[in-house]
Backbone as CSV, one residue per row, in Angstrom:
resi,resn,N_x,N_y,N_z,CA_x,CA_y,CA_z,C_x,C_y,C_z
1,UNK,113.467,-54.069,-108.737,112.874,-55.384,-108.796,112.657,-55.881,-107.368
2,UNK,111.443,-56.284,-107.056,111.130,-56.776,-105.722,111.391,-58.265,-105.614
3,UNK,112.023,-58.625,-104.517,112.284,-60.040,-104.250,111.027,-60.650,-103.632
4,UNK,110.618,-61.850,-104.063,109.400,-62.455,-103.511,109.590,-62.812,-102.035
5,UNK,108.509,-62.692,-101.273,108.541,-63.058,-99.864,108.577,-64.571,-99.720
6,UNK,109.257,-65.016,-98.691,109.293,-66.456,-98.422,108.057,-66.806,-97.598
7,UNK,107.472,-67.927,-97.906,106.284,-68.354,-97.182,106.653,-68.723,-95.756
8,UNK,105.747,-68.463,-94.850,105.957,-68.764,-93.440,106.256,-70.247,-93.254
9,UNK,105.502,-71.102,-93.936,105.665,-72.538,-93.781,106.963,-73.034,-94.401
10,UNK,107.402,-72.398,-95.468,108.681,-72.764,-96.074,109.816,-72.437,-95.113
11,UNK,109.739,-71.278,-94.492,110.768,-70.875,-93.540,110.773,-71.787,-92.314
12,UNK,109.602,-72.123,-91.797,109.510,-73.029,-90.644,110.101,-74.388,-91.007
13,UNK,109.752,-74.887,-92.184,110.285,-76.174,-92.640,111.804,-76.119,-92.754
14,UNK,112.316,-75.071,-93.397,113.757,-74.939,-93.580,114.488,-74.857,-92.237
15,UNK,113.918,-74.105,-91.298,114.532,-73.989,-89.970,114.533,-75.338,-89.251
16,UNK,113.421,-76.064,-89.332,113.319,-77.368,-88.686,114.320,-78.356,-89.278
17,UNK,114.375,-78.426,-90.593,115.295,-79.345,-91.273,116.738,-79.001,-90.904
18,UNK,117.070,-77.726,-90.882,118.435,-77.312,-90.549,118.790,-77.710,-89.119
19,UNK,117.857,-77.535,-88.174,118.135,-77.898,-86.781,118.345,-79.404,-86.634
20,UNK,117.560,-80.201,-87.347,117.733,-81.656,-87.300,119.087,-82.036,-87.901
21,UNK,119.440,-81.387,-89.012,120.729,-81.666,-89.635,121.883,-81.273,-88.708
22,UNK,121.756,-80.133,-88.023,122.790,-79.715,-87.074,122.960,-80.735,-85.956
23,UNK,121.839,-81.240,-85.449,121.896,-82.246,-84.384,122.570,-83.518,-84.886
24,UNK,122.220,-83.940,-86.090,122.833,-85.141,-86.663,124.333,-84.936,-86.879
25,UNK,124.706,-83.742,-87.330,126.112,-83.418,-87.545,126.874,-83.433,-86.219
26,UNK,126.259,-82.911,-85.176,126.902,-82.879,-83.861,127.130,-84.294,-83.324
27,UNK,126.134,-85.155,-83.475,126.278,-86.543,-83.028,127.385,-87.234,-83.815
28,UNK,127.395,-86.999,-85.119,128.440,-87.588,-85.958,129.815,-87.121,-85.504
29,UNK,129.966,-85.821,-85.239,131.250,-85.285,-84.796,131.673,-85.867,-83.449
30,UNK,130.711,-86.011,-82.546,131.035,-86.592,-81.237,131.509,-88.040,-81.370
31,UNK,130.947,-88.763,-82.312,131.361,-90.145,-82.531,132.692,-90.224,-83.275
32,UNK,132.866,-89.374,-84.281,134.075,-89.438,-85.100,135.340,-89.024,-84.345
33,UNK,135.212,-88.130,-83.396,136.394,-87.644,-82.695,137.157,-88.767,-81.989
34,UNK,136.536,-89.506,-81.077,137.303,-90.581,-80.427,137.646,-91.731,-81.376
35,UNK,136.756,-92.022,-82.315,137.020,-93.112,-83.257,138.230,-92.760,-84.131
36,UNK,138.360,-91.496,-84.521,139.500,-91.104,-85.360,140.819,-91.244,-84.598
37,UNK,140.807,-90.927,-83.319,142.025,-91.079,-82.508,142.394,-92.559,-82.411
38,UNK,141.404,-93.395,-82.153,141.656,-94.837,-82.055,142.180,-95.381,-83.385
39,UNK,141.527,-94.995,-84.491,141.972,-95.463,-85.817,143.397,-95.012,-86.112
40,UNK,143.705,-93.765,-85.789,145.054,-93.244,-86.017,146.095,-93.989,-85.202
41,UNK,145.774,-94.252,-83.933,146.715,-94.989,-83.083,146.915,-96.420,-83.576
42,UNK,145.835,-97.072,-84.002,145.948,-98.434,-84.539,146.838,-98.422,-85.780
43,UNK,146.644,-97.427,-86.655,147.484,-97.328,-87.855,148.949,-97.132,-87.485
44,UNK,149.202,-96.305,-86.472,150.593,-96.052,-86.058,151.228,-97.322,-85.507
45,UNK,150.528,-98.002,-84.600,151.093,-99.189,-83.964,151.211,-100.369,-84.912
46,UNK,150.278,-100.498,-85.863,150.339,-101.604,-86.822,151.198,-101.265,-88.035
47,UNK,151.518,-100.006,-88.211,152.309,-99.590,-89.367,151.550,-99.774,-90.666
48,UNK,150.243,-99.507,-90.644,149.400,-99.694,-91.829,149.808,-98.768,-92.958
49,UNK,149.705,-99.285,-94.165,149.959,-98.467,-95.353,148.718,-97.606,-95.620
50,UNK,148.848,-96.681,-96.555,147.736,-95.784,-96.873,146.501,-96.566,-97.310
51,UNK,146.695,-97.621,-98.100,145.554,-98.391,-98.587,144.889,-99.217,-97.487
52,UNK,145.611,-99.509,-96.392,145.055,-100.274,-95.281,144.734,-99.401,-94.073
53,UNK,144.871,-98.097,-94.210,144.712,-97.171,-93.090,143.258,-97.063,-92.643
54,UNK,143.041,-97.395,-91.377,141.700,-97.239,-90.802,141.323,-95.755,-90.729
55,UNK,142.309,-94.922,-90.418,142.051,-93.488,-90.309,141.571,-92.913,-91.640
56,UNK,142.218,-93.291,-92.734,141.823,-92.751,-94.039,140.487,-93.313,-94.515
57,UNK,140.183,-94.540,-94.125,138.848,-95.078,-94.417,137.788,-94.285,-93.657
58,UNK,138.120,-93.914,-92.423,137.191,-93.101,-91.627,136.996,-91.723,-92.261
59,UNK,138.067,-91.157,-92.820,137.951,-89.858,-93.492,137.032,-89.966,-94.714
60,UNK,137.137,-91.067,-95.436,136.255,-91.291,-96.590,134.806,-91.398,-96.132
61,UNK,134.577,-92.130,-95.049,133.236,-92.246,-94.489,132.716,-90.874,-94.045
62,UNK,133.594,-90.069,-93.451,133.208,-88.715,-93.034,132.818,-87.850,-94.217
63,UNK,133.556,-87.966,-95.319,133.224,-87.213,-96.534,131.857,-87.633,-97.075
64,UNK,131.610,-88.929,-97.079,130.319,-89.420,-97.558,129.181,-88.927,-96.669
65,UNK,129.421,-88.899,-95.365,128.366,-88.435,-94.453,128.121,-86.936,-94.623
66,UNK,129.141,-86.174,-95.010,128.941,-84.752,-95.316,127.966,-84.585,-96.471
67,UNK,128.164,-85.368,-97.517,127.259,-85.309,-98.671,125.861,-85.754,-98.304
68,UNK,125.765,-86.767,-97.441,124.467,-87.280,-97.031,123.709,-86.260,-96.185
69,UNK,124.425,-85.605,-95.263,123.775,-84.594,-94.419,123.419,-83.351,-95.212
70,UNK,124.296,-82.935,-96.128,124.042,-81.748,-96.943,123.631,-80.580,-96.055
71,UNK,124.422,-80.346,-95.010,124.065,-79.420,-93.943,123.625,-78.044,-94.431
72,UNK,124.381,-77.451,-95.320,124.058,-76.097,-95.774,123.422,-76.068,-97.153
73,UNK,122.987,-77.208,-97.648,122.269,-77.261,-98.912,123.103,-76.916,-100.117
74,UNK,124.424,-77.122,-100.047,125.259,-76.791,-101.208,125.201,-77.874,-102.268
75,UNK,124.660,-79.044,-101.901,124.525,-80.137,-102.848,123.113,-80.116,-103.389
76,UNK,122.981,-80.279,-104.697,121.648,-80.222,-105.287,121.207,-81.604,-105.719
77,UNK,119.927,-81.859,-105.590,119.355,-83.129,-106.008,118.520,-82.897,-107.247
78,UNK,118.845,-83.628,-108.292,118.089,-83.521,-109.536,117.166,-84.725,-109.621
79,UNK,115.904,-84.523,-109.252,114.967,-85.644,-109.205,114.664,-86.194,-110.596
80,UNK,114.863,-85.395,-111.625,114.598,-85.901,-112.976,115.632,-86.943,-113.386
81,UNK,116.836,-86.828,-112.825,117.881,-87.795,-113.144,117.920,-88.916,-112.123
82,UNK,117.308,-88.663,-110.953,117.282,-89.677,-109.924,118.611,-89.876,-109.220
83,UNK,119.500,-88.889,-109.295,120.754,-89.012,-108.572,121.110,-87.701,-107.896
84,UNK,122.105,-87.779,-107.076,122.567,-86.645,-106.302,123.781,-86.047,-106.985
85,UNK,123.728,-84.760,-107.290,124.873,-84.083,-107.883,125.524,-83.238,-106.816
86,UNK,126.652,-83.704,-106.310,127.346,-82.983,-105.266,128.407,-82.112,-105.907
87,UNK,128.381,-80.838,-105.584,129.357,-79.926,-106.159,130.186,-79.310,-105.052
88,UNK,131.478,-79.558,-105.084,132.378,-78.928,-104.139,132.852,-77.610,-104.736
89,UNK,133.809,-76.992,-104.089,134.319,-75.718,-104.560,134.896,-75.824,-105.965
90,UNK,135.458,-76.999,-106.316,136.052,-77.145,-107.639,135.057,-77.679,-108.666
91,UNK,133.771,-77.705,-108.309,132.689,-78.148,-109.194,132.876,-79.578,-109.696
92,UNK,133.428,-80.439,-108.855,133.576,-81.840,-109.204,132.310,-82.587,-108.797
93,UNK,131.587,-83.175,-109.759,130.359,-83.882,-109.399,130.667,-85.223,-108.744
94,UNK,129.799,-85.623,-107.842,129.904,-86.930,-107.202,128.499,-87.473,-107.038
95,UNK,128.391,-88.759,-106.727,127.075,-89.369,-106.594,126.860,-89.884,-105.181
96,UNK,125.658,-89.702,-104.685,125.240,-90.247,-103.405,123.863,-90.830,-103.627
97,UNK,123.629,-92.041,-103.092,122.351,-92.716,-103.331,121.181,-91.978,-102.699
98,UNK,121.333,-91.503,-101.480,120.244,-90.810,-100.790,120.857,-89.813,-99.824
99,UNK,120.075,-88.848,-99.424,120.548,-87.914,-98.407,119.388,-87.480,-97.517
100,UNK,119.706,-86.712,-96.503,118.711,-86.275,-95.523,117.611,-85.460,-96.188
101,UNK,117.971,-84.628,-97.163,116.967,-83.806,-97.842,115.927,-84.668,-98.547
102,UNK,116.363,-85.764,-99.125,115.415,-86.667,-99.784,114.479,-87.305,-98.761
103,UNK,115.022,-87.662,-97.601,114.175,-88.242,-96.553,113.136,-87.231,-96.079
104,UNK,113.557,-85.987,-95.871,112.611,-84.952,-95.461,111.578,-84.689,-96.554
105,UNK,111.998,-84.757,-97.802,111.054,-84.561,-98.909,109.978,-85.644,-98.911
106,UNK,110.377,-86.871,-98.624,109.401,-87.958,-98.560,108.409,-87.741,-97.426
107,UNK,108.923,-87.336,-96.260,108.041,-87.060,-95.118,107.108,-85.906,-95.452
108,UNK,107.665,-84.863,-96.075,106.854,-83.706,-96.460,105.760,-84.107,-97.451
109,UNK,106.090,-84.973,-98.391,105.088,-85.448,-99.358,103.953,-86.181,-98.656
110,UNK,104.301,-87.018,-97.686,103.273,-87.729,-96.926,102.378,-86.757,-96.163
111,UNK,102.993,-85.738,-95.553,102.202,-84.750,-94.817,101.292,-83.955,-95.749
112,UNK,101.809,-83.594,-96.916,100.981,-82.858,-97.887,99.822,-83.719,-98.372
113,UNK,100.088,-85.007,-98.562,99.033,-85.930,-98.981,97.938,-86.001,-97.913
114,UNK,98.360,-86.091,-96.650,97.390,-86.125,-95.551,96.630,-84.803,-95.460
115,UNK,97.339,-83.708,-95.677,96.705,-82.390,-95.648,95.650,-82.291,-96.739
116,UNK,95.978,-82.800,-97.915,95.036,-82.780,-99.039,93.784,-83.590,-98.756
117,UNK,93.937,-84.636,-97.977,92.796,-85.474,-97.620,92.008,-84.884,-96.449
118,UNK,92.529,-83.783,-95.884,91.828,-83.145,-94.767,92.057,-83.855,-93.453
119,UNK,93.166,-84.535,-93.330,93.470,-85.282,-92.116,93.968,-84.396,-90.997
120,UNK,94.635,-85.016,-90.047,95.124,-84.348,-88.857,96.018,-83.155,-89.200
121,UNK,96.861,-83.287,-90.223,97.783,-82.202,-90.533,97.048,-80.950,-90.994
122,UNK,95.901,-81.112,-91.635,95.139,-79.941,-92.089,94.628,-79.145,-90.892
123,UNK,94.075,-79.830,-89.908,93.572,-79.116,-88.734,94.725,-78.540,-87.916
124,UNK,95.833,-79.275,-87.833,96.993,-78.768,-87.106,97.555,-77.527,-87.792
125,UNK,97.658,-77.555,-89.120,98.172,-76.405,-89.865,97.276,-75.192,-89.667
126,UNK,95.964,-75.401,-89.710,95.016,-74.304,-89.524,95.169,-73.692,-88.137
127,UNK,95.300,-74.540,-87.131,95.457,-74.059,-85.761,96.760,-73.288,-85.597
128,UNK,97.852,-73.834,-86.124,99.147,-73.158,-86.021,99.114,-71.834,-86.771
129,UNK,98.526,-71.819,-87.969,98.392,-70.568,-88.732,97.630,-69.514,-87.932
130,UNK,96.550,-69.925,-87.297,95.732,-68.996,-86.519,96.555,-68.380,-85.385
131,UNK,97.317,-69.211,-84.642,98.136,-68.698,-83.549,99.270,-67.813,-84.051
132,UNK,99.905,-68.201,-85.145,100.980,-67.364,-85.693,100.428,-66.019,-86.164
133,UNK,99.247,-66.010,-86.765,98.624,-64.751,-87.191,98.318,-63.863,-85.988
134,UNK,97.851,-64.463,-84.897,97.573,-63.689,-83.683,98.848,-63.052,-83.141
135,UNK,99.953,-63.818,-83.167,101.228,-63.288,-82.678,101.675,-62.119,-83.531
136,UNK,101.581,-62.261,-84.844,101.985,-61.188,-85.757,101.091,-59.961,-85.563
137,UNK,99.778,-60.171,-85.444,98.847,-59.060,-85.243,99.133,-58.342,-83.938
138,UNK,99.399,-59.100,-82.878,99.683,-58.506,-81.574,100.967,-57.688,-81.643
139,UNK,101.987,-58.238,-82.290,103.254,-57.537,-82.422,103.077,-56.247,-83.240
140,UNK,102.294,-56.322,-84.324,102.048,-55.141,-85.151,101.289,-54.065,-84.376
141,UNK,100.366,-54.466,-83.519,99.588,-53.490,-82.765,100.403,-52.846,-81.666
142,UNK,101.481,-53.507,-81.212,102.335,-52.959,-80.164,103.379,-52.007,-80.712
143,UNK,103.621,-52.023,-82.014,104.629,-51.148,-82.607,104.163,-49.701,-82.548
144,UNK,105.080,-48.771,-82.199,104.706,-47.347,-82.183,104.449,-46.845,-83.599
145,UNK,103.424,-46.015,-83.714,103.058,-45.512,-85.045,103.411,-44.079,-85.202
């Protein structure tokens, strides 16, 4: 059984979305690191209980941001239900109002709409396709036969 080839544009889109998500994750981590230390120290000095713990509230926020980023696409969005079904290793569903994938889908829909109308994205796509085809052709011609 042959596996279908992935479209060039699908792969480019997936790579772009993943790089943006990685950047967002890195910024989040850079912010959470010092904030978590501060929250932990405040909890220690104030003697906060678990329900009043700033550190544990930050952990909850971090968990929510993981679902929102959906870095590796392990969370699936069911558009027919209009909600986010997050599945962890134990298959426990959770809900998130929106995530990065939904935002990218909206942007992609707008670009496809413009492409359908023959706007700027159509000419840009044609130009990029032409250059990518030239690169592939050049690479194929350089391969030893």
